[in-house]
N, C-alpha and C positions, 0 to 999 in steps of 0.2 A: 485190796491189791497186795500182791507179794512183791518181793524185790525183783523177781524176774519180770513182772509186769511193768515195773518202773524202769527197767533197763533201757527200753527204747523210747521212753517218753522224755521230753516233749517231742511232738512231731516236728520235723524240719519243714519250715516254710520255704518252698522253692521260689515262689514269686507272688505278687499281688496283682490280681486281674483288674480290668478297667473299672469294675464296679466297687473296687476297694476290698474285695474278699480275698482272704489268704488262700493260696493254693499249696497243698501239702504234698510231700513226697509220696507217690502212690504206694511204694513198697512199705513205708512206715505205716501208712493208713491201713493197708491190708493186714499187717501184723497186729495192729491194735484191734481190728475187727475180729481176727481169728482167735485172739486171746480169750 
């Protein structure tokens, strides 16, 4: 990973659903996938 890759990590947790799973900010997740 480069410094650019680390610029938007870690993902922001927007909330935790009923099952206890963390729900991440969709835009941050998309940038991570596109990287």
